[in-house]
N, C-alpha and C positions, 0 to 999 in steps of 0.2 A: 503493498499500501503506500502510496508517493504522499509524503507529508507536505505541508506549505506552509508560508509565513506571511501572516499577516499580525498587525499588533491592534491592540487591543484602544479601546476609548481611551482609558487611562494613560496609556502608554503616547497616544498620538499627541493628547494634550498636554502631556509632560513637553513631550520633543519640541511642540511648535512652541512652548513659553520659552525653551531654554534657546532653542539654535533659530527660530523665525521659520517662514516659510516664503517661497516653497523650499522643501526637503525630501532630500532620497534617502532613506533608510537601506542600507544592504545587510541580509543575513550573508555569510562566508559559510554558516554552517549548513542552511539551506543549498546553497552552491556546490556545498559539498556531498551534501544527501542524494542531488541532481545526479553528481558524478557518480555516486555510486551504484544509484539506482540502475545507471545506463551499463558500468560496469558486471554487473551482477549478473542483469540479463542479456548481456552480448560479452560470454565469456570467450577473451582470446580476440577482442575488436579493439584495434588501437585508437580510441576516442581522439580526435583532433576537435577543441574547442575554436567554433569561428571567433574570433578575437573581434569581427564589425558588429559582433550583436550587441555586444556590450564592452569595450575596453580595460572599463575601469582597472587600475592597477593593482590593487590589492585583491581583488576579484582573481586577477590571472596570476596571480603570485600563490593565491591557496590552492587553483586548480594545477602551476607547476610542482607546487610541493606534495600534492595528491597523486603524480605522475601522468598526468594528461601532456599528450600531445595537441601541436595545433596546426591551424588553418589560418594562414594569413594571407590579405587579399592587396596587399599595397608594399612598397617601401617602407612606409612611418611604421606598419604592424610590425613587420620582421628586424627592423631597428630596435623598436622597442621592446619585443622580445628577447633580443639579443642582449642588450643593455641591463634586461632582469636575469641574465644569466642563463637563459634557454639554450641546450644546444639546440647546432643546426640542423640536426638528423631527427629532432623532436618537431620540426617544421616543416610545412608544404606551402607555399607559395601558388595555391589553387585558384586561381583569378586564370580563365583562360587566354584573357587579353590583359599583357602584359606590359607597364610604361618601362622608360628605357631608365630609370630611377627606380623601377622594382627590381630590374633584371640587373642593374651595379650593385643594387644592396645584396640580394640573392649572392652575388660572386664576393661580393664583400665580408661578409657573414657567414658563409658556408654552407648554405640552404642549395640542395641540390635536388631537390623533388618538385617537381611540377604537375600541373593539367593543362594540358590543351585541346582546342576543336576544332582548328582551321590549319590551313598548309601554313599560311604566313607566317603563324607564331613558332612554326618548326624551327627553319633557319634564324630566329632570333632568338630562341633558348640554345640551338647546338651553337651559335658565336659564341655569347656571352659564357655560358654555362657548359663545354664542350665535354660529352660524355654524361650528361646530366639524365637523370631518372623523370620519366613521364610518361603521366597516365591519361589516355584519350579520354575525353570528357563525351558521352555518349546522350544524344537527346530520347527522351522518355515523354511520354503523355499522361497528364492528370491533370483533368481540368479541375477537379476536383481540390486543390490546392485552395489555399486563401491567396499566397506569392506562385504563380507559377514561371520560375525563374527558367523553363524551356523555353520561351517566349526568345530568348536572348544567349542563351549558352547550347552549346551541347550540340556534335557532329549527327547528322544520320546515318543510323546502322548501315547503311548500303556504303557508304563511304569510309567506313572503318579500317577495312584491309587496306587500302591506299594509302590511307593517311599514317598506320601503322609502319608501312614498309617506308616512307618519306623521312619516316623518324628514324629508322634504323641505315638508311642510305646517307644520313645527316650524322652518322656517328651518334646518335641519342640510344638509350637504354630505355626501350619501349617494356616497362615493367606492368603495365597493367591497364584496367580501363574504371570507368568511375561514372556515375551518373547523381543527378540529384532532383528528387521527383518534384521538389516544388516546396516552398514551407506551412507549417501547421496541418500536413499531409495525415487525416484523422482515419486512413484505412491501410492494412499492408499489402493490400493486392498492388497498390502503384511497384511497390517494392520487389516486391514476387513477379509480376511481370515482368520489372527491367533487370532481375538477375538472371530471368530466360535469358531475354533477350543478351546479355551479356555473356552467357553462357555458350550460346550460338555464336559470337562473332569469337569466342572463345577459342573455341574447338575448329573454324573455320582459320583462326592464326595459329596455331599448332601445325596445319597440314603445311602451313608456308614457314614453318620454322622457328614459329615466335614460341617461347617461354612465358606466357604471359602470367607471372606470380602474386599478382595483390588487383585486389576490389576493393576500390572504396565507395561506398552506399551513398554516402553525402550525409547529409541533414535533413530535416524538416519535421524531424518527431514531435508530436504537437502536446502543448502545454494542457493539462483540463481548464477548461471552462466551465462556468455555471451554465450557459447556453448548451457547451457539448461536453459531456460526460464520457470521456476516451477511456478506454482499458488500455493503456499503453502499455502495461507487462503484458496482456495476451496478444499486441501488436508486436512486439519485442519476440514473441516465444514462435512467432508464424514467420518472421522475417529469420529468422535464428533456424527455424527449421529448413528455409529454404536454401540458405547460405550452406546448411549440412548438405543436403539433399544434388546440389550444383557446384558449392567451389568450397568441398571436404579441407582442399589440401593447400586453399589460396591463404594469405596474408591479408584479412580485411581489415579497413579502415572505414570509420563514419567519420561526420564532419558536423556535430551537431552545436549548433548556437541559441535559440529560444529557449530550449529544452532547460540546457542548465543554467541560465541566468533570467530565464523570462519569472520565475515565480520567487525569485530571490530580494526582489528590490520592492517597497512602500512608499507610492509617493504622499508626501501631505501638503496639500494644498489649501487655500482660503477663500471665502468670499468678501471680494473688495467690492462690488459693485451690484446695485438689483435696480432693476427697471419692467416695466410694462412695453414691450412696444411691440406694434400692430396685433395687439390683443393676445399677445405671451408672456410670459416670463421668461425674462433674461435676467440668468447672473454672470455674473464678469469676475474671472479669477486669478491669479496671481502668477499663473503656470499656466501658457498656451502652445498654440502649434508650433510656435517657434521655439520652445523649451522641450520639456519631457512628453509633450501632447504629440510632437512629430511623428509619432506612433499611429497616428488618425491617418495622417497622410501617406506616408510611406511604408506603412506596415497594416494597413486596413485592417488597425484595432482596435475593437470595440471596448474602451475601459468603465470597468465598474466601477460607480462611485458609491461609497459606502459615510452616510451622513450620520448614522448614531441615530438617527430620530425614525421612528413610527408614524403612524397614524395615515391620514390620506394622504394620494400621491396626484401631483400635477403635472403635465409634459412641460417640459422647460428649455431654454436654449441655453447652452453654456459657451463663454464666450473670453478669450484670452486676456490680455493686458495689453496688448501691443494698439498702435495706432493703424493698422490693418484690418479692413473691414475680411480679408480673408481669414482673418486669426477666431474661426468659430468653432470648436470640438465637437459638439452636437445639440442635433434640432430634434425636439419632440420627444427627448427624455426624460424619462419618468422619475421624479424627486421626491421626496417630502420637501415641504416649502422652506424656503431657507432665506435669512438674515443676513447682513454684514457683519465677517468677522467670524461667521461658522466655519469649520474645518472639514475638510474634507477629505477620507483617506480613500487610495488609487491603490490596491494589490495588484500583484501580479504585472508589472508595469517596467521589470528588468531589461526585455528584451528591443532591440532596434526602440530606443525613448531618447536615453540622455546621450548615447550615442551618437544619435541625429542633430541632436538639438543645437541652437545658435545664441549668436547673443545680439539677434536681431534687436533695432529699435534701442539697445545700450542696457538689454535686459539682461542678469548678470547669468550663468547656467545655473540650476537648481544645486547646492550645495550635499555632499553624500557623508553621511557618517556610518560607520559601522556598529550593525547592533550588539555584537559580541563584545564589541573594546567598549561601549555606554554601560553594559550591565554586568562587565568586571570590575570598570572603576568604579561605579557605584556598590557594587559590592564590598570593594576595598574601602569605602569609606564610610561604611558601617560601622 
């Protein structure tokens, strides 16, 4: 059974009084619990945390100490990981389209594992990292995913052998295949179908002299929400069965992001304005689309708002603090009536939120505090 991190009302009020709002509260124990949940249900699979989901250094450090590998998407992420002491053999540069700066950073830090999905990328990798290990990213269909990454990435399966041959001809180590079924995928079917496709490609490649030894099944594992009660353990068991049946001898990797960090952060925000516009109640918060709620736009996420109030519900519009009329997070969202200075707790907001926040309009990004550090300090003070 998965655990969840959610602040109580007294804790929310105490933290808001001490640190102000908006405030992000990170639980490192939740991060480690989520990592353990995956490693226990996908035994032998090398879990590569997708740093882009939440690059908070204390979160990444906790995962590094737990033994995690890492999926980096840029020069910045590789350099940050290297600065934290993460060995290059624990990092894959998993962006199919790389920048010149990214390839230079890989060379400088010693990262030698990459994904690719196009002919043009092969020569660029071969010149920057001669003999580097590459995984060919295969396009898979999954229209049920919350975020369908295959619209942008992935080579058609029919092009796989040609691209693998080109990589070999350029002196690269064609180590295996990878795919990503899309984010917040709530069924194992997309994974098991993708594993079947990769098995067919691997068999065809074997007859052409390839010994593909690695399969990277990507990320996309869902975090349960009140709207979708997903049995993630059952999903992972089905995926594990498909891997055992079709890739029993392969080295298997995965690249989860949201599953590890999504449930590990709570946002505390405050009502700073209230008015009626066009016959509907509007509430203005001190955090908006340009801050932690950026996930509404970039991650298509419908955040739960905990007001700690019962009774009747009204439909309201929630907007952020900036001077941009685009800065509206929710319309017709049911809530208890609120007043200025009321606090709102937003659980499950650790993925693709603070990572994509900006300082637009001069608003600072929400501060981050670590729950376990705060509780340890309070216990020591007693």
